[in-house]
C-alpha positions as CSV (number, residue, x, y, z in Angstrom):
1,M,13.0,3.0,-21.9
2,P,12.2,0.4,-24.6
3,T,9.9,2.7,-25.7
4,H,9.4,0.9,-29.4
5,D,8.9,-2.2,-27.6
6,W,4.4,-3.6,-27.6
7,Q,5.3,-4.9,-24.2
8,F,6.4,-1.5,-22.4
9,W,3.7,-0.6,-23.5
10,A,1.0,-2.6,-22.6
11,V,2.2,-2.6,-19.3
12,T,2.7,0.3,-19.0
13,G,-1.4,0.8,-19.9
14,I,-1.8,-1.8,-17.6
15,A,-0.4,0.2,-14.3
16,A,-2.0,3.2,-15.5
17,L,-4.9,1.6,-15.3
18,A,-4.6,0.2,-12.0
19,I,-3.1,3.2,-10.4
20,G,-6.5,4.9,-12.0
21,F,-8.4,2.4,-10.5
22,G,-6.8,2.7,-6.9
23,L,-7.0,6.7,-6.5
24,W,-10.9,6.3,-7.3
25,R,-11.7,4.0,-4.8
26,I,-9.8,6.1,-3.1
27,L,-11.6,9.3,-3.7
28,L,-15.4,7.3,-4.1
29,A,-14.3,6.0,-0.1
30,L,-13.2,10.1,0.6
31,R,-16.6,11.3,-0.9
32,R,-18.3,9.1,1.1
33,S,-17.3,9.0,4.5
34,L,-17.5,13.1,4.2
35,S,-21.2,13.0,2.8
36,R,-23.1,11.7,5.4
37,K,-25.1,12.9,7.0
38,K,-25.7,13.4,11.0
39,E,-28.1,10.3,12.5
40,T,-31.8,11.4,13.1
41,S,-33.1,9.9,16.5
42,V,-37.1,8.8,15.8
43,T,-39.2,7.5,17.8
44,L,-41.2,3.7,16.9
45,T,-44.9,4.0,17.0
46,V,-47.0,1.8,16.1
47,E,-50.6,2.7,14.1
48,R,-49.5,6.1,15.0
49,D,-49.8,5.7,18.8
50,K,-47.6,6.5,21.1
51,P,-46.1,3.5,22.7
52,R,-47.0,2.8,26.2
53,E,-43.9,3.6,29.2
């Protein structure tokens, strides 16, 4: 490995950033999907009156 070459370190750094960004996006998506709450059913009212059926 050409560890003495600056281009090696530049490409290695860019690749590490790309992998880190990809992992961050995956973890963020997983966290969002796990933290979703159950949907709540609500009744739609107009001026606090129950709707006519």
